[in-house]
N, C-alpha and C positions, 0 to 999 in steps of 0.2 A: 490157476493157470494165468489169470489176468495179471497177477502180481509179477510173474516171471516175465511177461511181455513188457511191463512197465520198467522192470529192472534192466532188461535188454536195451530199451530205448534210452534210458538214463546213461548206461554204460557207453552206448554208441555216441550220444551227444557229448559226453565228457571226453571221450577219445578224440572225436572230431575237433573239439575246442583245444585240446592239448596239442594235437598235431598242427592245427592252424596257427595257434599262438607261437609254437616253436618255429614255424616257418617265418612268421612275421619278425620274431626276435632275431633269427639268423640273418634275414634280409637287412634289418636295421644295422646290425653289427657289421655286415659286409659293406654297406654303404659308407659307414663311418671309417672303416679301415681303408677303403679305396679312395677316400677323399670326398665322396658324395658330391654336394653342390659346390664345394670349394675348388674342386678340380677344374680349372679353366685352362684353355690353351694359352700359351705365351703369345702376345701380340707380335706381328711381324716387325714392327719398328717401335723403339722406345726412345724417348727424348730425355736426356738428363738436364735439359734446360741450361746448358753451359754456353758461354759466348763463342762466337766464331773464332777459329784459330786455336781453340783448346785441344789438347791431345792427352790421351790416356797413356801414362808412362809405365804404370805397373798395376797389376790386379792380384789381390790376395783374397782367398776364400776363408771365412771363419764362421762356423755354424751355418745358419741359413742365409747369411749376408755376404755380399761381395764388397771389398774395400778397394776403391779405384783412386790411384794417385793421378791427379789431373794437373797439368802445367800449361802455361801460356794463356792466351785468350784475353790478355789485358787485366787479369786478376792475379793475386798471389797464388802460389802453389796451394793445392787443397786436396783433401781426401773426401771422396763422396761415398757414403754408405748406401748401397743399393740392395734391395730385396728382390731376387729373381722370381720367387713364387707370386708375389703381389705385383711385380713389374713396376715398382715405384721407388723413387729416391727417398730414403729414410732421413738422412741428415747430411750436412756438409761441414767439414772441419777445415778452417783456414789455417795455413802454415805461414807464419811470418818469418 
């Protein structure tokens, strides 16, 4: 009879660990799919650090980036590559 109780305890513990482990795994997968820690709110204002008088003439979206055609501001025409998820300027291409 003691062996039967021991087997019941072992089955109970293993079942508990299986259910608990499954919940932890599902929670981890859910966090990664939803963005987890990387999901941040977009700031209210973003600066492209362009000189005064610059104007955005065209915007093109490709993949995760925005390509902004910027004119004036005392500089040559340029294309600024901006990543909205990170809210940062990636690169600037000068057009001569």
